[in-house]
Structure formats: C-alpha cells, structure tokens
C-alpha positions in Angstrom: -75.8 -2.4 21.7 -75.2 -5.3 24.0 -75.9 -8.7 22.5 -75.0 -10.9 25.5 -77.7 -13.5 25.9 -78.5 -15.3 29.1 -81.3 -17.7 29.5 -82.4 -20.1 32.2 -84.3 -23.3 31.4 -87.3 -24.6 33.2 -87.2 -28.0 34.9 -89.0 -29.6 31.9 -86.7 -28.1 29.4 -83.7 -29.2 31.4 -84.9 -32.8 31.5 -85.6 -32.7 27.7 -82.3 -31.2 26.9 -80.4 -33.7 29.1 -82.1 -36.6 27.2 -80.9 -35.3 23.8 -77.5 -35.8 22.3 -75.3 -33.6 20.2 -73.6 -34.8 17.0 -71.6 -31.9 15.7 -68.6 -32.1 13.4 -65.4 -31.3 15.4 -62.8 -28.8 14.3 -59.1 -29.1 15.3 -58.9 -25.6 16.6 -59.0 -25.3 20.4 -59.2 -22.9 23.3 -56.2 -20.5 23.7 -54.5 -21.7 26.9 -51.4 -19.5 26.7 -50.5 -18.1 30.1 -51.0 -14.5 31.0 -48.1 -12.0 30.4 -46.8 -10.4 33.6 -44.9 -7.1 33.7 -43.6 -5.2 36.7 -41.9 -1.9 36.9 -38.2 -2.1 37.5 -35.7 0.4 39.0 -38.3 3.0 39.7 -39.2 3.1 36.0 -43.0 3.0 35.6 -44.6 0.9 32.9 -46.8 3.9 32.1 -48.2 7.0 33.8 -51.7 8.3 34.3 -52.4 10.8 31.6 -55.5 12.4 33.2 -56.0 13.1 36.9 -58.1 10.6 38.7 -58.2 8.2 35.7 -55.7 5.3 36.2 -57.4 3.6 33.2 -55.4 6.0 30.9 -52.2 4.5 32.1 -53.4 1.0 31.1 -54.3 2.3 27.6 -50.9 4.0 27.3 -49.2 0.8 28.3 -51.0 -1.3 25.8 -50.4 1.2 23.0 -46.7 1.2 23.8 -46.6 -2.5 23.3 -48.3 -2.4 20.0 -51.7 -3.6 21.0 -54.4 -2.5 18.5 -56.9 0.2 19.2 -59.6 -2.4 18.9 -58.2 -4.2 21.9 -58.2 -1.1 24.0 -61.7 -0.2 22.9 -62.9 -3.7 24.0 -61.9 -3.1 27.7 -64.4 -2.7 30.5 -62.3 -1.6 33.6 -63.5 -1.3 37.1 -61.4 -0.2 40.1 -61.5 0.1 43.9 -60.3 2.8 46.2 -56.6 3.2 46.8 -55.3 0.9 49.6 -53.2 1.9 52.6 -50.1 1.8 50.4 -51.7 4.2 47.9 -52.1 1.4 45.3 -55.2 1.4 43.1 -56.1 -2.0 41.6 -57.9 -2.1 38.3 -59.7 -5.3 37.1 -60.4 -5.2 33.4 -62.8 -7.4 31.5 -62.9 -7.7 27.7 -65.9 -7.6 25.5 -66.4 -7.9 21.7 -69.7 -6.7 20.3 -71.0 -6.5 23.8 -70.2 -10.1 24.5 -67.6 -11.1 27.2 -64.5 -12.8 25.9 -64.0 -16.0 27.8 -61.0 -16.1 30.1 -59.8 -12.6 28.9 -58.8 -10.2 31.6 -56.2 -7.7 32.7 -55.1 -6.8 36.3 -53.2 -3.5 36.8 -51.8 -1.7 39.8 -51.3 2.1 39.8 -49.3 3.7 42.7 -50.0 7.0 44.5 -47.9 8.9 42.0 -50.1 7.8 39.1 -47.5 5.3 37.8 -48.5 1.9 36.4 -46.3 -0.5 38.3 -47.7 -4.0 37.6 -49.8 -5.7 34.8 -51.2 -9.2 34.3 -52.3 -9.3 30.7 -54.5 -12.1 29.4 -56.3 -10.1 26.7 -57.2 -11.5 23.3 -56.5 -9.8 20.0 -59.7 -8.5 18.5 -61.1 -9.7 15.1 -64.6 -10.5 13.8 -65.7 -13.7 15.7 -66.5 -16.8 13.7 -70.3 -17.3 14.1 -71.5 -20.3 16.1 -73.0 -23.2 14.3 -74.9 -24.3 17.4 -77.4 -22.5 19.5 -77.6 -22.3 23.3 -80.0 -25.2 23.6 -77.6 -27.5 21.7 -74.8 -26.3 23.9 -76.8 -27.1 27.0 -77.6 -30.6 25.7 -73.9 -31.2 25.2 -72.9 -30.0 28.7 -75.6 -32.0 30.4 -74.9 -35.1 28.5 -71.3 -35.0 29.7 -71.8 -33.9 33.4 -75.3 -34.7 34.4 -77.0 -37.2 32.0 -80.7 -37.7 32.6 -80.8 -35.1 35.4 -83.2 -32.1 35.8 -85.5 -30.3 38.1 -84.7 -30.4 41.8 -81.4 -32.1 41.1 -80.0 -28.5 40.5 -79.6 -25.8 43.0 -80.4 -23.3 40.2 -81.7 -24.1 36.8 -78.8 -24.5 34.3 -78.1 -21.4 32.4 -76.4 -20.6 29.1 -74.7 -17.3 28.2 -73.1 -16.2 24.9 -69.4 -15.7 25.0 -66.6 -15.0 22.5 -63.9 -17.6 22.7 -60.2 -16.9 22.0 -58.9 -19.8 20.0 -55.3 -21.1 19.9 -54.8 -19.9 16.3 -55.3 -16.3 17.3 -58.9 -16.0 16.0 -62.1 -15.4 17.9 -65.2 -17.6 17.8 -68.7 -17.3 19.2 -69.6 -20.0 21.7 -71.5 -20.7 24.9 -70.8 -20.9 28.6 -73.1 -23.4 30.4 -73.4 -23.1 34.2 -74.7 -26.0 36.2 -74.9 -26.1 40.0 -76.1 -29.2 41.7 -78.3 -29.1 44.8 -77.1 -32.0 47.0 -73.3 -32.0 46.1 -73.0 -28.2 45.6 -70.9 -28.8 42.5 -70.7 -25.6 40.4 -69.3 -26.1 36.9 -68.7 -23.7 34.0 -68.7 -25.7 30.7 -67.4 -23.9 27.6 -69.0 -25.1 24.4 -67.5 -24.0 21.1 -69.3 -22.9 18.1 -68.9 -26.3 16.6 -70.5 -28.0 19.5 -67.3 -29.3 21.2 -66.7 -29.0 24.9 -63.5 -26.9 25.1 -63.2 -26.6 28.9 -64.9 -27.5 32.1 -64.0 -25.3 35.1 -65.0 -26.7 38.5 -65.8 -23.8 40.9 -66.5 -25.8 44.1 -64.0 -26.9 45.7 -68.4 -26.7 51.1 -75.5 -9.0 68.8 -74.0 -11.7 71.1 -73.1 -15.2 70.4 -72.2 -18.2 72.5 -69.5 -19.8 70.4 -66.4 -21.9 70.1 -63.9 -19.3 68.8 -61.6 -22.1 67.5 -63.1 -25.5 68.2 -64.3 -27.4 71.3 -60.8 -29.0 71.8 -59.3 -25.5 72.3 -61.7 -24.2 74.9 -65.3 -23.9 76.0 -68.0 -21.8 74.5 -67.5 -18.1 75.1 -70.1 -15.3 74.9 -68.8 -12.7 72.4 -70.4 -9.5 71.2 -70.9 -8.6 67.6 -69.0 -5.6 66.3 -70.2 -2.1 66.7 -71.6 -0.5 63.5 -69.6 2.3 61.8 -68.8 3.4 58.4 -65.1 2.6 58.8 -65.7 -0.9 60.0 -65.4 -4.1 57.8 -69.1 -4.6 58.6 -70.6 -1.1 58.7 -74.0 -2.3 59.8 -72.7 -4.9 62.2 -73.2 -8.6 61.6 -76.9 -9.1 62.4 -79.5 -8.0 59.9 -82.8 -6.3 60.7 -86.0 -8.3 61.0 -87.0 -11.7 62.5 -84.2 -14.1 63.4 -84.4 -17.7 64.6 -82.1 -19.9 66.5 -81.7 -22.0 63.4 -81.8 -19.3 60.8 -79.6 -16.1 61.2 -79.1 -13.5 58.5 -76.9 -10.4 58.1 -75.2 -8.5 55.4 -72.2 -10.9 55.2 -73.8 -14.3 55.7 -77.1 -16.2 56.0 -76.6 -19.2 58.2 -79.3 -21.9 58.5 -79.9 -25.5 59.3 -80.2 -27.8 56.2 -80.5 -31.3 57.6 -82.9 -32.3 54.9 -80.4 -31.1 52.2 -82.8 -29.1 50.1 -80.6 -26.0 50.2 -83.2 -24.1 52.2 -83.6 -23.3 55.8 -85.2 -26.2 57.7 -88.5 -25.4 59.5 -88.4 -24.9 63.2 -86.2 -22.9 65.5 -87.2 -20.4 68.2 -87.5 -16.6 67.7 -84.6 -14.5 68.8 -85.8 -10.9 69.2 -82.9 -9.4 71.2 -79.9 -10.5 69.1 -78.8 -12.9 71.8 -77.8 -16.2 70.3 -76.8 -17.9 73.6 -77.8 -21.6 73.3 -75.4 -23.8 75.3 -73.9 -26.9 73.7 -74.0 -30.4 75.1 -71.2 -32.3 73.6 -72.2 -35.6 75.2 -75.3 -35.6 73.1 -75.7 -35.9 69.3 -75.3 -32.7 67.2 -78.9 -33.2 66.1 -80.6 -32.4 69.4 -82.6 -29.2 69.4 -80.1 -27.2 71.4 -77.1 -28.5 69.5 -78.7 -27.5 66.1 -79.0 -24.0 67.4 -75.4 -24.0 68.5 -74.3 -25.2 65.0 -76.1 -22.3 63.3 -74.9 -19.6 65.7 -71.4 -20.8 65.5 -71.4 -21.0 61.7 -72.8 -17.5 61.5 -70.2 -16.2 63.9 -67.2 -17.8 62.1 -68.4 -16.6 58.7 -68.5 -13.1 59.9 -65.2 -13.4 61.7 -63.4 -14.4 58.5 -65.3 -11.8 56.5 -64.0 -9.0 58.7 -60.5 -10.5 58.9 -60.0 -10.9 55.2 -61.6 -7.4 54.7 -58.9 -5.8 56.8 -56.2 -7.5 54.6 -57.7 -6.4 51.3 -60.6 -8.8 50.4 -63.1 -5.9 50.2 -66.0 -5.0 48.0 -63.9 -4.0 44.9 -62.0 -7.3 45.2 -65.3 -9.2 45.0 -66.0 -10.1 48.6 -69.3 -11.5 49.9 -71.9 -8.9 51.0 -75.5 -8.1 50.4 -74.9 -4.3 50.4 -71.6 -3.0 49.1 -72.2 0.5 50.3 -71.1 2.1 47.1 -67.5 0.8 47.5 -67.2 -1.1 44.3 -67.9 -4.7 43.2 -71.3 -6.2 43.0 -73.5 -6.7 46.1 -76.3 -9.3 46.6 -73.9 -12.1 47.4 -73.7 -12.9 51.1 -72.6 -16.5 51.9 -75.3 -19.1 52.2 -73.9 -21.1 55.0 -75.7 -24.4 55.5 -75.2 -26.1 58.9 -75.4 -29.9 59.4 -76.2 -30.3 55.7 -77.7 -33.7 55.1 -76.1 -34.2 51.7 -72.8 -35.7 52.9 -70.5 -36.5 55.8 -66.9 -36.0 56.9 -66.4 -33.1 54.6 -67.4 -29.6 53.6 -67.5 -27.5 50.4 -67.8 -24.0 49.1 -69.1 -23.1 45.6 -68.1 -19.7 44.2 -70.1 -18.1 41.4 -69.2 -14.8 39.8 -69.3 -11.5 41.8 -72.9 -10.5 42.6 -74.2 -14.1 43.0 -74.4 -15.9 46.3 -71.7 -18.5 47.1 -72.8 -21.6 49.1 -71.0 -23.3 52.0 -72.1 -26.7 53.1 -70.9 -28.0 56.5 -71.4 -31.7 57.2 -71.4 -33.8 60.3 -68.2 -35.8 60.8 -68.1 -39.4 61.9 -66.3 -38.9 65.2 -63.8 -41.0 67.1 -64.0 -44.8 66.7 -64.6 -47.2 63.9 -67.9 -47.3 62.1 -67.4 -50.7 60.3 -65.6 -53.9 60.7 -63.9 -56.5 58.5 -64.4 -60.0 60.0 -62.0 -62.6 58.6 -64.0 -65.9 58.8 -61.3 -68.2 57.2 -58.7 -69.5 57.5 -58.4 -68.0 61.0 -61.1 -65.8 62.5 -59.9 -62.2 63.2 -61.7 -58.8 63.2 -60.3 -55.6 61.8 -61.7 -52.1 62.6 -62.8 -50.2 59.5 -64.3 -47.0 58.3 -66.9 -46.6 55.6 -67.0 -44.5 52.4 -68.9 -41.4 51.5 -69.8 -43.0 48.2 -71.2 -46.3 46.9 -73.8 -48.6 48.5 -74.1 -48.5 52.3 -73.2 -51.6 54.3 -75.8 -53.0 56.8 -75.1 -54.6 60.2 -75.7 -58.0 58.5 -73.0 -57.3 56.0 -71.7 -58.7 52.8 -69.4 -61.8 52.5 -66.9 -63.0 49.9 -63.4 -64.1 49.3 -60.7 -61.4 49.4 -58.4 -61.0 46.5 -55.4 -58.5 46.2 -55.9 -56.3 43.2 -53.3 -56.1 40.4 -52.1 -53.3 40.2 -52.3 -53.1 44.0 -53.1 -49.4 44.0 -56.2 -50.0 41.8 -55.6 -46.7 39.9 -55.8 -48.3 36.4 -57.8 -51.2 35.0 -57.5 -54.2 37.4 -56.4 -57.4 35.6 -57.2 -59.7 38.5 -60.4 -61.7 38.2 -62.6 -60.1 40.9 -66.0 -61.5 39.9 -68.0 -62.1 43.1 -64.9 -61.2 45.2 -63.9 -58.4 47.6 -61.0 -56.4 46.3 -58.1 -55.5 48.5 -56.4 -52.3 47.3 -53.7 -50.1 48.7 -54.2 -46.4 49.3 -52.1 -44.0 47.2 -51.7 -42.3 43.8 -55.4 -41.7 42.9 -58.8 -40.9 44.5 -60.5 -43.6 46.6 -63.6 -43.6 44.4 -61.4 -44.3 41.3 -60.0 -47.4 43.0 -63.5 -48.7 44.0 -64.8 -48.0 40.5 -62.0 -50.0 38.9 -62.7 -52.9 41.3 -66.4 -52.7 40.4 -65.5 -52.9 36.7 -63.5 -56.0 37.4 -66.6 -57.6 39.0 -65.9 -57.0 42.7 -68.8 -56.9 45.1 -66.9 -54.7 47.5 -63.6 -53.0 48.1 -61.2 -52.9 51.1 -58.7 -50.0 50.9 -55.7 -50.4 53.2 -53.9 -47.3 54.4 -50.3 -46.8 53.1 -49.0 -45.2 56.4 -49.5 -45.7 60.1 -52.3 -43.3 61.2 -55.9 -43.5 62.4 -58.3 -44.6 59.7 -60.9 -42.3 58.3 -64.0 -42.2 56.1 -63.2 -42.6 52.4 -63.9 -39.3 50.7 -66.0 -39.1 47.6 -64.1 -38.0 44.4 -64.7 -37.3 40.8 -65.8 -40.9 40.1 -68.0 -41.3 43.2 -71.4 -41.1 41.5 -70.4 -44.1 39.3 -69.6 -46.4 42.2 -72.3 -48.8 43.4 -70.3 -51.3 45.5 -69.6 -50.6 49.2 -66.0 -49.8 50.3 -64.2 -49.6 53.6 -60.8 -48.6 54.9 -58.5 -50.5 57.2 -55.2 -49.4 58.7 -51.7 -50.2 57.3 -50.9 -53.0 59.7 -54.2 -54.8 59.2 -53.8 -54.4 55.4 -50.4 -56.0 55.5 -51.7 -58.9 57.7 -54.6 -59.4 55.3 -52.4 -59.5 52.2 -50.2 -62.1 53.9 -53.2 -64.4 54.6 -53.8 -67.3 52.2 -57.2 -67.3 50.5 -59.0 -65.2 53.2 -62.8 -65.0 53.4 -64.4 -62.0 55.0 -67.6 -60.3 56.0 -67.8 -56.5 55.7 -70.4 -54.9 57.9 -71.5 -51.7 59.7 -71.2 -51.7 63.5 -74.5 -51.6 65.3 -73.3 -48.8 67.6 -71.9 -45.8 65.8 -69.5 -43.2 67.2 -71.0 -39.9 68.4 -70.9 -37.5 65.4 -68.9 -34.3 65.3 -70.3 -31.0 63.9 -68.0 -29.4 61.4 -69.6 -26.0 62.0 -67.9 -25.9 65.4 -64.4 -26.3 63.9 -63.0 -23.0 62.7 -60.3 -24.7 60.7 -62.9 -26.3 58.5 -65.1 -23.1 58.1 -62.1 -20.8 57.4 -60.7 -23.3 54.9 -63.9 -23.4 52.9 -64.5 -19.6 53.0 -61.0 -19.0 51.6 -61.8 -21.0 48.5 -64.1 -18.0 47.8 -61.1 -15.7 48.4 -58.9 -17.3 45.8 -61.7 -17.8 43.2 -62.8 -14.2 43.4 -59.3 -12.5 43.6 -57.2 -14.7 41.4 -59.8 -16.1 39.0 -59.6 -19.7 37.8 -58.5 -22.1 40.5 -59.2 -25.4 38.7 -56.6 -27.8 37.4 -53.9 -30.0 39.1 -51.7 -27.0 40.1 -54.2 -24.2 40.7 -56.6 -26.6 42.4 -53.9 -27.7 44.8 -53.0 -24.1 45.5 -56.6 -23.4 46.3 -56.6 -26.2 48.9 -53.3 -25.1 50.3 -54.1 -21.4 50.5 -57.4 -22.4 52.2 -55.4 -24.3 54.8 -53.1 -21.3 55.0 -56.0 -19.0 56.0 -56.8 -21.2 58.9 -53.2 -21.6 59.9 -52.7 -17.8 59.8 -55.8 -17.0 61.8 -55.6 -19.7 64.4 -51.8 -19.8 64.7 -51.8 -23.6 64.8 -49.9 -25.8 62.4 -52.4 -28.7 62.5 -55.6 -28.8 60.5 -59.1 -29.8 61.8 -58.1 -31.7 64.9 -61.6 -31.5 66.3 -63.5 -32.5 63.1 -61.1 -35.2 62.4 -61.1 -36.5 66.0 -57.3 -36.7 65.9 -54.6 -34.6 67.5 -52.7 -34.9 64.2 -55.6 -33.5 62.2 -56.8 -34.5 58.7 -53.6 -33.9 56.7 -50.7 -36.3 56.2 -48.3 -34.3 58.4 -48.5 -31.3 60.6 -47.2 -28.2 58.9 -44.2 -27.3 61.2 -41.3 -29.2 59.8 -43.4 -30.5 56.9 -41.2 -33.0 54.9 -42.5 -33.0 51.3 -41.4 -30.6 48.5 -42.6 -29.2 45.2 -41.1 -32.2 43.5 -43.6 -34.4 45.4 -46.5 -32.7 43.7 -48.1 -35.3 41.3 -51.4 -33.7 40.1 -53.4 -36.7 41.2 -54.9 -35.4 44.5 -55.3 -31.6 45.1 -55.5 -31.9 48.9 -52.3 -33.8 49.1 -50.5 -31.5 46.7 -52.0 -28.5 48.4 -50.3 -29.5 51.6 -47.0 -28.4 50.1 -48.4 -24.9 49.4 -49.8 -24.7 52.9 -46.5 -25.7 54.3 -44.9 -22.8 52.5 -47.5 -20.4 54.0 -46.7 -21.8 57.5 -42.9 -21.4 56.9 -43.5 -17.8 55.8 -45.4 -17.2 58.9 -42.6 -18.5 61.0 -40.1 -16.3 59.3 -42.2 -13.2 59.4 -43.0 -13.7 63.1 -39.3 -14.1 63.8 -38.4 -11.0 61.7 -41.0 -8.8 63.3 -40.5 -10.3 66.8 -44.1 -11.6 67.1 -47.3 -9.6 66.9 -46.8 -7.7 63.6 -45.3 -10.6 61.6 -48.5 -12.6 60.8 -50.6 -9.5 60.0 -47.9 -8.1 57.7 -47.7 -11.5 55.9 -51.4 -11.9 55.6 -51.7 -8.5 54.0 -49.1 -9.5 51.4 -50.8 -12.9 50.8 -54.1 -11.3 50.0 -52.7 -8.3 48.1 -50.5 -10.7 46.1 -53.6 -12.2 44.6 -54.1 -8.9 42.7 -50.8 -9.6 40.9 -51.3 -13.3 40.2 -52.6 -14.7 36.9 -55.6 -16.9 36.7 -55.0 -20.7 37.0 -51.6 -20.2 38.7 -48.6 -22.4 39.4 -46.8 -22.3 42.8 -44.2 -19.9 41.4 -46.9 -17.5 40.2 -48.2 -17.3 43.7 -44.7 -16.5 44.9 -44.2 -13.8 42.3 -47.6 -12.3 43.2 -46.6 -12.0 46.9 -43.2 -10.5 45.9 -45.0 -8.0 43.6 -47.2 -6.9 46.6 -44.1 -6.3 48.7 -42.4 -4.4 46.0 -45.3 -2.1 45.2 -46.0 -1.5 48.9 -42.4 -0.5 49.5 -41.2 0.5 52.9 -38.1 0.0 55.0 -38.6 -3.7 55.5 -39.4 -4.6 51.9 -36.1 -6.2 51.1 -36.1 -8.3 54.2 -39.7 -9.3 53.7 -39.0 -10.3 50.1 -36.1 -12.5 51.2 -38.3 -14.2 53.8 -40.8 -15.1 51.1 -38.0 -16.4 48.8 -36.5 -18.4 51.7 -39.8 -20.1 52.4 -40.6 -21.0 48.8 -37.0 -22.1 48.0 -37.0 -24.4 51.1 -39.8 -26.3 49.4 -38.3 -26.3 45.9 -40.0 -23.2 44.5 -36.8 -21.1 44.3 -35.3 -19.3 41.3 -36.0 -21.2 38.1 -38.7 -23.5 39.6 -41.5 -24.2 37.3 -44.7 -26.3 37.4 -46.7 -27.2 34.3 -50.0 -29.0 34.1 -49.6 -31.6 31.4 -53.1 -33.0 31.8 -56.1 -32.7 34.2 -54.3 -35.0 36.6 -50.6 -34.9 35.8 -47.9 -32.2 36.2 -44.3 -31.7 35.3 -42.3 -30.0 38.1 -38.8 -28.4 37.8 -37.8 -27.7 41.4 -35.1 -25.4 42.7 -33.8 -24.4 46.1 -31.9 -21.4 44.7 -32.3 -17.9 46.2 -31.7 -14.7 44.2 -28.3 -13.1 44.8 -30.0 -10.3 46.8 -31.0 -12.9 49.4 -27.7 -14.7 49.7 -27.2 -15.7 53.3 -30.8 -14.9 54.4 
C-alpha cells in the first residue's frame, strides 16, 4: 500500500503557518551527500546482461546483486525506460521507494545496448532499513520552510499553494529517516524551491529549481535580420511535434497554445494571460513589428507572443531530435504513449511585468508545467545619473538596479564615502550613516553589496564597474528582497575618478527620458538559454549549488551558441555587440581555476567556453555541417550518464560515456576532441571541483590529456 502523502494548503492556512515558528531539538545527523557511484563497461566487458528478453531492468538487478546490494534495495526500485535510441541504447531511470514513499535524492541511471548488455550505471541508491519515524508533521515542516524562505507570506504571493510530501531521507550515518519535502513557488519572481525538512524539524537542504500555422518572427533576433514569415511543421507520427505546433480551438494574438508551449502576455505579472488580443482563426500569426515604438504597443505585444511561441517550439523540436524526448522528461501536454509524464507544456510569459533586464525558467518535476518569464530590457543608453555637486560639478551616466527602492527624477543627495572593504562583500566597517556608499564590482552579488551598505547606515549605493565595458542594470540576487536603499552602477573610469575626488557630494536620480525598451522575447539567445535550464534539470537532476548551478548557466549559454552558431550571448537584449557576458566565447581567457563559486553566471561562462571550443573542434573534424549536430547529440545524451549535482569533470565524463556507448568509426577522434576542449580550460585528467559551501569551491585544475589523445 502506498503511504506517500501530499497536501496543499489553502491561502489562509499558508498565512497561519508562515506566522508560526518551529522549535524542535536538533540532531547532529545530516543528509547523506556522498556522490553517486559511476561504473562503465571496459574492453567490451559488460557490467551485466539482460536475463530476460525485452526486460533491461533484469540487467540492473543482476548488476546490483553482483556488487553485494541487498535484495531489499533491489525490491525498492521503480524503473522506467524509453525506447532505444538511434545507437540502440536503452536508458533506464530508476527511482527508489521505501514503504511506498520516495527516497529523497536516490536514483539510478542505466544504459543497456542493443545486445542487451549493461554498459553504464550512475548509482545513488540508499541502503534500505526501517526508517526512523518523524517527530514533526507536515504542518510543522511547512512552518519551518516558510519561516526561512518566505516569512509572513501567503495567498497570491505564491504561483501555486505550498505543498508538502512525505519522503524517506538517507542520512549520513547510513540510516533512513522519515521527513518532508516542502515545495514553494512564488508568483512574481518565479522562484521554485524544494526544502527538505528532517524528522527532527531541521532544514537539511534547500534546492533552488529556477534558475525565466505561420508566424512572422525574428528567427535569431532583430540585429541579425528582419521578421520572416515561417510555416509551422507538418504533423506526422515521426515528427518531434506529431500534431504540429498549434493546438486546436480558439487562439488570440496575445495567447497562443499548443502541445509544447502556451505563450501569453503577462504584463500585469499575475501569471495568467492578460485580457485582450484579437482572434486568430486561420493559424496565421503575422503581426508586423515596429521597433521604433515601445514594445508595449498593441502590435508589438502580439509580436512578442508570436515570437516567444515560435522560439519555444523551435527549441523543443531541436532538443527532441538530439534526445530530449518524452522518456527523458521533456515538456509536452500529450506524450503520445512514448514514456514520461505529459501535462507539462511550457508556460511562456511574454513581457512579464515582474522584473526587467532578465529572464527565468522554473522546472518542477516531470508532469508539471515549467514556467518561463521573459522581461523587457532597458535598451541602449543610461537610465540614471550621478551628479557630483561638490567640490567640482560633473555628471556621470548610470544604470539603476532591479532591486531596492526606485530613484525619482528629483533624486537623493548625500556625501559619497568609499566602502571598506571596497568590494562590499562582507560587513562594511566604514561609517556610512546618512552617506552614499561607493563600492567596487566583483566577488559577490550586487544585492549583497547594497545590503551591506544598508546595514552600515547608507542611504544609497554606487557600484563602480571593475572593467571597461558598457554599464548595465544591476541584477537582483539572493539578498535582493532585503535591500531597501536605491543603487546605481557607473563605469570603471568614472568610478576611479570619483574615488580620487576629495569629500564628494552627489545627487543620484532617474533620467526624465528613458531609453526605448527591448523585448527579451525577440532574442533567441535569451529564450534558448532559459529553456535549456529545463533540459539540464530534467535530464541530469539537481542543478543547484556553486558548481552545478554554474554548469546549468553555462550549458544554457551552450544551447544558444550551438543553435545560433554565434559566440556572443544576447547582443540584442543587452544592446551591446559584445553581449551580456564578460567576454565573447571564441578565445575565452578564463579557466577552471578561475571558478570561485560566488556567481553562477560568471563561473558558468567557463563551461560555455568549453562547449564553444568543442563546437570548433567538431566542426573542424567533420568539415562543417555534421560537426555541430554530432556534438549536440553527445551533449544531450551525455546527460543520461551524468550524476545529479555535477562538477565540470562529471559533465566531461558523461559526454565521453555517450561517445563510448554510441561507438562508431569516429568515436576515438570525437573523444579526443572532447578531452582537448576540457583540458584547454583546466578540466583535463585529474581535474576536480568540490563545493565546500553554498558559495565556495575548491578547484584542482589540469591540462593533461589521456595517453590515447597525445598529440591531438
């Protein structure tokens, strides 16, 4: 009998629960965080063989018995599998349950070849014993999670009412314990969290899972060419979208639905389609854009939705061809009996009013709809200014922040004081009461710097860039909701000049005329990046933490790089030919040793640079056209062989396993191309990355190649 319990609280219950507090005695025992065990067949010797025709699950059972795993472990497995791929590989994904309750973080991935041989296993199964009963109930677990993450919040604050499910928790002493998994998903910020609460009431882990017909569209972005009228794909059982893209029934210019995606306007940020729009009865979404006008005109709103719907379907079909299909956990309403769980097309929100200069994508478990939020971007030109009023008047251009209080055109005045430490990443010792803090960019999130200035008494913060580049809107981070003071960014040269000024006084203000906004839904780099967060979460598993989170960002850039064939990210949305990253990816200068754990986008650049280098090597080896598709297939298939919450070397090994199991005459050359790209950036033989905390890592880099690739 299944004893898994799931309950969802009403708005009133949530509010009441959030107001309460939990005072439970804490045990020393914690969550088992040991890495998964990875095994791969060597020298044509299978790990195990299928014992019964058509049942690859038997090979997994045989393998586990051969390694001394107890029958209770084997009996606790709940396998599911997809159809064999083009290489004849069948992938099994195995969940573990004890007494009908899922074991948190426990899984097994297995690959069986066409000969019925088990060739690869990723094993993160727990030993089975009687779980220690929980001393707290689900309501108490909910109170604990809400008190930490969303104190005092309830009702419409959440996209879905917080829910609690019973889980069995593998502990670090080898025992099992009953506990609770609390899911919270905010409405405005699209933040999806899974909070693990132990049976003693302690929070053991927080996993952040967000990371936001005919069509007249920008196939890449407006800087790469004009709108083009393209046809939706023909329906057919063998197609990635068997029913085509467009669903049956009524469609609107600002609300388009199909099997893979539901795109709609959400300017009022209530996570539902805005009212309005014109009926489209013939499947022709042909509204023309006017880029000299604001994105918020009636016509440009329709363009935003039709472009977002198109791009979501393009990347759905692209990734499907490379292996992100129903059994792998992709996003579809109807899975056509091909495995996985249906009912989860992407909710794609165009011109979402909940933010600016960003985007996000929240990925719940298979069978539940992910949500993509696309924001408007500021556009070219400054939005704010810093007017130095003494000792010598001068005005610096500035950009605002996506957090804290908004500045007015009247502005806010005060003396400017350089923070100590100047990066503002730890407690600021300088007296800032009634002052404007001047802080350097670098090391930690912008909101953390502003928060530390606020704690020191500052009335505002100026953050000076640490390299010569166009200034940009300061992005919100983990500490954003705690910041009240306004913040702005100035460029590196102006920051140096301001620091050299004796006792400056300044007024920070918003410019009365703002730049024309840019619609992120028109930039395929941004859309593809966000969608690919769903790819890694569904196929690999946990993508939270300083290393896995960076890989998620880097692989999402990698998706856009691979599809668009361009080594610069989001030039259009960022209103800059150099894009929104620190460097373009061709000739990228940083290495694995530069990963710090402090900022996942920065650290993720190193992984994206590895992807771009692999693309260069594969294109060269295959003389063009076949190179990128071959690599893309390996990248996606490699996720089947990669443990949850990976380091960079785990991703490398997963890709190599995909090449090895696929075989073929080019396998050795392809493997050496992968080794060369990773080793060039310090992820060669012997490299290792370890997360030492939520924001710090220990990196051992290596440029060594295996002997088999010497001279490659």
